[in-house]
C-alpha positions, 0 to 999 in steps of 0.5 A: 591127802597127808602133808609133809608136817603130819606124815606118819613114821614108816619103814619098808619091809618084805612081810609074809603074805599070810600075816596080812589082814584085810583093811576094815576100811576097804569099801570095794568088794569086787575085783575083776579077776582078768585084770588081777591076772594081768596085774600079777603077770606085770608084777612078776615080769617087772617087779612091784613098782609100788609097795602096799601100805600096811600097819603092824597089829601085834604079830600080824599086819592090817592092810591100809592101801594096795589091795589089788596088788596084794590079791594079785600076788597072793592069788596068781603068783607063788610069792610068799612075801610082799614089799610093804610100807609099814606105817604107825597110824591110828584108825582114822588116819588108816581110813583116810589114807585108804580112802584117798588111795581108792580114789586115785584108781583108774578103773573105778566105776561112777558109783565107786568114785562117788562112794570114795569121795563120800568116804574121804569127806566123812573121814575128814569130818567124823570127829566133829559131834555136830557132823556125827549127829547128821546121820547113821551112815556116811552118805546120809551125813554127807548128803544132809551136811551138803544140802544144808550148806547148798540151801544156805549158799542159795539163800545167801546169793538170793540175799534171803533171811538166814537163821543164826543157827544156819550162819553158824553151820555155814561158817563152820563147815563151808571152808572145811568142805572146800579144803577137802574137795580142793584136795582131791586128785581130780578138782571138783566143786562140792556143790557140783558133787552135791547136785549132780553126783551124790543123788545117784547112790542115795536111793541105789538098788543093790542089783543095780549097784553090782552090775555097775561095779562089775562092768564099771559103768560111767554115770551115763551108763549108770543112769540109763540102767537105773531107768531101764529098771524103773520103766522097763522091768522085763528088759532089766530082768533079762540084763540081771539074768546075763549078769548072774550067768544063770543061762549057760556057762558060756555066758560068763565070756559074753556077758559084758558085751551083751550088757553093753549092747543093751545099754547102747540101744 
């Protein structure tokens, strides 16, 4: 989401893999091992099509974007160096680039997509102290702000009375929020995101989240498995057992199909 005017200074280098530290802004913790192996084979066959992005910190480097490419090469190839685009950016710029790069990925689950959008919105508003005071976590701040804007939006449409503070908030943040959503890789209205997507992660349980991440569940599947946990605890425990692979080692090979069969019932 960088414009031509604020493109950071950059250079292309081959850098030692062992000198690259992970990004502190990478929210994604799960990576499918089989897909990493496939990616490694592709890189060995066709080369690295897109270099990773990193910044230099002392005599080491900090990854900004390209975690899958780095993991694939580091884990499944004998390569000792990797081509990298070295850029000069501060922490906030690095966070924004990392968030934008994450959202462009094709294999994100619904939960990861929502969390990536939250990260982008938060990274673009975090320098505003009024926004910072809205919560102690990115999703809390974004949910609070969009909730306020949505409420005022409804009041305006109904021609209801709006407080002076409410109008100040609306005029201060609405254009900023609209601009952020317009620049997303896939066009999305902030009102739709607030009403249909954001609620899914506000009270998410970690076990449901983990199943969603590791099986790349879409929104319908995520809602279904959340409903199973809420209303059919025994069935959910069975899914959780399959997911955690604690029955027999062979279960690791069939766990995804079992979960998908359960979700389709």
